PLY file of the C-alpha trace (Angstrom):
ply
format ascii 1.0
element vertex 327
property float x
property float y
property float z
element edge 326
property int vertex1
property int vertex2
end_header
12.93 -18.30 -23.84
12.54 -16.13 -20.77
11.98 -17.29 -17.21
9.36 -15.60 -14.98
9.50 -16.11 -11.21
6.42 -15.46 -9.07
7.36 -15.08 -5.40
4.55 -14.08 -2.99
2.11 -12.76 -5.60
-1.54 -13.63 -4.93
-2.72 -16.10 -7.57
-6.42 -16.57 -8.28
-8.06 -18.43 -11.18
-8.63 -15.07 -12.87
-5.07 -13.80 -12.47
-3.51 -17.16 -13.34
-5.28 -17.01 -16.69
-3.80 -13.55 -17.31
-0.30 -14.52 -16.19
-0.38 -17.62 -18.37
-0.42 -15.32 -21.41
3.29 -14.94 -20.66
3.85 -18.66 -21.28
4.31 -17.85 -24.97
7.37 -15.83 -23.94
8.90 -18.37 -21.57
8.59 -20.51 -18.44
6.41 -19.49 -15.49
7.67 -20.61 -12.07
5.27 -20.15 -9.15
7.23 -20.23 -5.90
4.44 -21.01 -3.47
5.30 -21.19 0.23
5.81 -24.93 0.05
8.48 -24.76 -2.67
10.37 -21.52 -1.91
13.42 -23.77 -1.48
13.56 -23.91 -5.29
14.23 -20.19 -5.45
17.91 -20.46 -4.55
18.55 -22.76 -7.52
16.29 -20.93 -9.97
17.21 -17.35 -9.07
20.31 -17.00 -11.29
18.25 -17.87 -14.39
15.20 -15.68 -13.76
14.60 -12.86 -16.24
11.64 -11.26 -14.45
10.77 -11.45 -10.75
7.19 -10.76 -9.63
6.76 -9.89 -5.96
4.25 -8.39 -3.55
5.98 -8.02 -0.18
8.86 -10.52 -0.36
12.00 -8.87 1.00
14.57 -8.45 -1.76
17.98 -7.37 -0.48
21.25 -6.68 -2.27
22.40 -10.27 -1.89
19.26 -11.47 -3.69
19.81 -8.98 -6.50
23.47 -9.91 -6.92
22.57 -13.59 -7.24
19.94 -12.83 -9.90
22.53 -12.81 -12.70
20.07 -12.75 -15.59
17.40 -10.43 -14.21
15.86 -7.80 -16.50
13.60 -6.25 -13.88
11.46 -6.60 -10.77
7.70 -6.16 -11.08
5.86 -5.29 -7.87
2.22 -6.19 -7.30
1.10 -2.85 -5.88
2.77 0.52 -5.48
4.99 0.06 -2.41
8.62 -0.95 -2.86
10.04 -0.42 0.63
10.73 -4.18 0.87
13.26 -3.91 -1.98
16.80 -2.51 -1.83
16.12 0.11 -4.51
19.54 1.71 -4.18
21.31 -1.59 -4.85
18.98 -2.39 -7.75
19.75 0.98 -9.32
23.50 0.45 -9.00
23.12 -2.93 -10.69
20.96 -1.42 -13.45
17.84 -3.37 -12.45
14.54 -1.52 -13.08
11.86 -1.78 -10.39
8.33 -1.37 -11.70
5.22 -0.86 -9.60
1.72 -1.91 -10.66
-1.18 0.43 -9.95
-4.66 -0.98 -10.32
-5.97 -1.29 -6.78
-6.46 2.40 -6.03
-10.26 2.23 -6.15
-10.28 -0.91 -4.01
-7.90 0.70 -1.52
-10.05 3.81 -1.34
-13.14 1.72 -0.63
-11.24 -0.18 2.07
-10.13 3.11 3.62
-13.71 4.34 3.88
-14.77 0.93 5.21
-12.29 1.24 8.09
-13.32 4.85 8.75
-16.96 3.85 9.12
-16.22 0.66 11.05
-14.16 2.52 13.66
-16.58 5.46 13.83
-19.54 3.13 14.51
-17.55 0.79 16.81
-18.45 -2.10 14.56
-16.27 -4.81 16.20
-17.71 -4.06 19.65
-21.26 -4.02 18.34
-20.69 -7.32 16.57
-19.28 -8.78 19.78
-22.22 -7.49 21.82
-25.06 -8.30 19.43
-27.26 -9.72 22.17
-26.36 -7.05 24.70
-28.19 -3.83 25.41
-24.92 -1.99 26.00
-25.08 1.65 24.93
-22.32 1.72 22.31
-22.60 5.09 20.62
-20.90 5.73 17.33
-19.89 8.88 15.51
-21.31 10.31 12.28
-18.83 11.30 9.60
-21.16 13.72 7.82
-19.85 17.25 8.26
-16.62 16.07 9.86
-13.11 16.82 8.57
-11.00 14.17 6.89
-7.26 14.85 6.73
-5.25 13.00 4.09
-1.49 12.55 4.39
-0.47 11.87 0.80
-2.19 13.01 -2.39
-1.65 10.17 -4.84
-4.12 7.98 -6.75
-5.66 6.38 -3.66
-6.02 9.66 -1.79
-7.85 11.19 -4.75
-10.45 8.43 -4.70
-10.81 8.58 -0.92
-11.32 12.35 -1.11
-14.00 11.95 -3.78
-15.95 9.35 -1.78
-15.64 11.30 1.46
-16.60 14.65 -0.03
-19.40 13.55 -2.35
-20.64 10.41 -0.61
-20.25 11.22 3.07
-20.48 15.01 3.03
-17.09 15.45 4.68
-14.74 18.40 4.44
-11.41 17.11 3.10
-7.99 18.64 3.66
-4.77 17.10 2.40
-1.05 17.47 2.79
1.95 16.13 0.92
5.25 17.55 -0.35
3.51 18.34 -3.65
-0.02 19.27 -2.57
0.43 22.98 -3.27
1.84 22.25 -6.74
-1.16 20.26 -7.94
-3.24 21.96 -10.60
-6.90 21.67 -11.49
-9.99 20.83 -9.48
-9.54 18.66 -6.42
-11.86 17.37 -3.71
-9.58 18.66 -0.97
-8.22 21.89 0.43
-4.40 22.06 0.48
-3.04 22.14 4.02
0.20 21.72 5.92
0.75 18.89 8.38
0.03 21.05 11.43
-3.40 21.96 10.05
-4.22 18.34 9.19
-3.30 17.25 12.71
-5.17 20.06 14.44
-8.41 20.08 12.44
-9.07 16.50 11.32
-11.65 14.23 12.92
-10.20 11.41 10.81
-6.59 11.24 9.62
-5.87 8.76 6.82
-2.34 7.86 5.72
-1.57 7.33 2.03
2.14 8.12 1.73
5.09 5.83 0.95
7.43 4.57 3.65
10.74 6.39 3.30
13.39 7.51 5.78
11.52 10.82 6.08
8.15 9.16 6.81
9.41 6.53 9.26
7.44 7.12 12.48
5.97 10.24 10.91
3.16 9.77 13.42
5.18 9.56 16.60
3.87 10.15 20.12
4.08 13.92 19.75
1.93 14.01 16.62
-0.51 11.41 17.92
-1.13 13.46 21.06
-1.62 16.61 18.99
-4.49 14.99 17.11
-7.99 16.02 18.16
-9.44 14.30 21.19
-11.60 11.42 19.95
-10.13 11.50 16.42
-9.69 8.39 14.28
-6.45 7.26 12.62
-6.47 5.10 9.48
-3.38 3.52 7.92
-3.59 1.86 4.50
0.01 2.70 3.60
2.87 1.08 5.54
3.14 0.13 9.19
6.41 1.93 9.85
4.78 5.32 9.30
3.24 5.02 12.78
5.12 4.47 16.04
3.02 1.51 17.17
4.19 1.62 20.78
3.10 5.25 21.02
-0.19 4.47 19.26
-0.90 1.73 21.80
-0.40 4.15 24.69
-2.50 6.92 23.14
-5.36 4.55 22.30
-5.29 2.83 25.68
-5.52 6.19 27.42
-8.54 7.07 25.31
-7.09 10.16 23.64
-8.11 8.82 20.20
-11.47 7.20 19.51
-9.80 4.40 17.59
-7.64 3.26 14.71
-8.11 1.18 11.58
-4.95 -0.49 10.32
-4.51 -2.69 7.26
-0.74 -2.55 7.78
1.56 -2.97 10.77
5.29 -2.60 11.23
5.94 -6.34 11.40
4.05 -8.49 8.89
2.56 -11.00 9.04
0.92 -9.72 12.20
2.21 -11.36 15.36
-0.38 -12.79 17.73
1.29 -10.98 20.64
1.07 -7.54 19.01
-0.22 -5.31 21.86
-2.63 -3.51 19.53
-4.72 -6.68 19.39
-5.51 -6.24 23.08
-7.43 -3.03 22.41
-11.13 -2.95 21.58
-10.88 0.38 19.76
-8.52 -0.93 17.08
-9.37 -2.81 13.90
-6.39 -4.62 12.37
-6.60 -6.46 9.05
-3.76 -8.51 7.51
-2.69 -6.21 4.63
-5.30 -7.88 2.43
-8.26 -5.55 2.77
-7.54 -3.94 -0.60
-7.54 -7.23 -2.48
-10.59 -7.82 -4.63
-11.15 -9.88 -7.75
-11.20 -6.69 -9.80
-8.08 -5.10 -8.30
-6.02 -8.28 -8.66
-7.06 -8.60 -12.31
-6.10 -4.97 -12.96
-2.73 -5.46 -11.32
-2.06 -8.73 -13.15
-2.62 -7.04 -16.50
-0.31 -4.17 -15.56
2.33 -6.61 -14.31
2.28 -8.63 -17.54
2.59 -5.45 -19.59
5.60 -4.35 -17.54
7.24 -7.77 -17.93
6.90 -7.65 -21.71
8.27 -4.11 -21.81
11.29 -5.13 -19.72
12.00 -8.18 -21.88
11.99 -5.93 -24.94
14.50 -3.60 -23.30
11.97 -0.84 -22.68
11.40 0.92 -19.36
7.74 0.90 -18.22
6.19 4.23 -17.26
5.72 3.01 -13.68
9.44 2.34 -13.09
10.37 3.99 -9.81
14.17 4.10 -10.20
14.45 5.24 -13.81
16.58 8.26 -12.91
19.20 6.03 -11.31
19.51 3.67 -14.27
22.29 3.96 -16.87
21.46 6.45 -19.62
21.03 3.78 -22.31
18.30 2.10 -20.24
16.09 5.15 -19.79
13.92 4.87 -22.89
10.29 4.94 -21.77
7.77 2.53 -23.23
4.68 3.28 -25.25
1.47 1.69 -24.04
0.45 -1.48 -25.84
-1.69 -4.43 -24.88
-0.52 -7.83 -23.67
0 1
1 2
2 3
3 4
4 5
5 6
6 7
7 8
8 9
9 10
10 11
11 12
12 13
13 14
14 15
15 16
16 17
17 18
18 19
19 20
20 21
21 22
22 23
23 24
24 25
25 26
26 27
27 28
28 29
29 30
30 31
31 32
32 33
33 34
34 35
35 36
36 37
37 38
38 39
39 40
40 41
41 42
42 43
43 44
44 45
45 46
46 47
47 48
48 49
49 50
50 51
51 52
52 53
53 54
54 55
55 56
56 57
57 58
58 59
59 60
60 61
61 62
62 63
63 64
64 65
65 66
66 67
67 68
68 69
69 70
70 71
71 72
72 73
73 74
74 75
75 76
76 77
77 78
78 79
79 80
80 81
81 82
82 83
83 84
84 85
85 86
86 87
87 88
88 89
89 90
90 91
91 92
92 93
93 94
94 95
95 96
96 97
97 98
98 99
99 100
100 101
101 102
102 103
103 104
104 105
105 106
106 107
107 108
108 109
109 110
110 111
111 112
112 113
113 114
114 115
115 116
116 117
117 118
118 119
119 120
120 121
121 122
122 123
123 124
124 125
125 126
126 127
127 128
128 129
129 130
130 131
131 132
132 133
133 134
134 135
135 136
136 137
137 138
138 139
139 140
140 141
141 142
142 143
143 144
144 145
145 146
146 147
147 148
148 149
149 150
150 151
151 152
152 153
153 154
154 155
155 156
156 157
157 158
158 159
159 160
160 161
161 162
162 163
163 164
164 165
165 166
166 167
167 168
168 169
169 170
170 171
171 172
172 173
173 174
174 175
175 176
176 177
177 178
178 179
179 180
180 181
181 182
182 183
183 184
184 185
185 186
186 187
187 188
188 189
189 190
190 191
191 192
192 193
193 194
194 195
195 196
196 197
197 198
198 199
199 200
200 201
201 202
202 203
203 204
204 205
205 206
206 207
207 208
208 209
209 210
210 211
211 212
212 213
213 214
214 215
215 216
216 217
217 218
218 219
219 220
220 221
221 222
222 223
223 224
224 225
225 226
226 227
227 228
228 229
229 230
230 231
231 232
232 233
233 234
234 235
235 236
236 237
237 238
238 239
239 240
240 241
241 242
242 243
243 244
244 245
245 246
246 247
247 248
248 249
249 250
250 251
251 252
252 253
253 254
254 255
255 256
256 257
257 258
258 259
259 260
260 261
261 262
262 263
263 264
264 265
265 266
266 267
267 268
268 269
269 270
270 271
271 272
272 273
273 274
274 275
275 276
276 277
277 278
278 279
279 280
280 281
281 282
282 283
283 284
284 285
285 286
286 287
287 288
288 289
289 290
290 291
291 292
292 293
293 294
294 295
295 296
296 297
297 298
298 299
299 300
300 301
301 302
302 303
303 304
304 305
305 306
306 307
307 308
308 309
309 310
310 311
311 312
312 313
313 314
314 315
315 316
316 317
317 318
318 319
319 320
320 321
321 322
322 323
323 324
324 325
325 326
């Protein structure tokens, strides 16, 4: 029988029912915060590890002697030593399913910052003249053109009447109808009233939005980050926002999570920060749980799920892709 280890995965009554379908294949171990001490003893026997943001380094992977794969709740794997996993022949599988929820959350932050929602909530009984900004007719610039960006572009273009431009390493290669105009980074920076980040955190995107790029954004523009905190230089963002160059920022991610109470961004009234949970809905968690269970079954059967991110680095005999079948 297999052994499934759940690290920091969000468990709800709905997702627990889905995950418990795996109990016919083996033992389910839920390492909640209060019993993470068990992990050290259980790790060598785990076949599948489920994680959301738990940091998995090479030492962790080397101690997981029986592991068949790591299944990530979500699409970001920057908290995992992918290079080490590949050398050890350990597949890392991501789990799409929250792209619609993330797109809705992106638009929520755009509107909340544009209408100064936190300040208006704080000053409900005041007659202060807190003017917002309409998004209709404005330009939205997307950095990244994956699943989430596609949904954001559709909502912005068809629901808010925005012009959408987008940049990514592959934007000019994409075929078919899209809700955006292809653009390079300089154009996105120069023309966008709202810039929204939807790219992975890699060495090339670390501090992609440094002080130089932030100051090249339009005066009174809005910056949204639903990707990873390290993409923005937070110290530079603090300075630019405090000086009033940007209207505001909406961040569901920060460089250091969980968010520290002394993070300087919390001092600013033109910043909305949420704890990397804004995308989580009942529906998105159910979708991800189903995808995660499917990946786990594939891995146990020696098949590589289609959403494996390090397939090219795995030994040749491990590279057989799976066909889709239900849990």
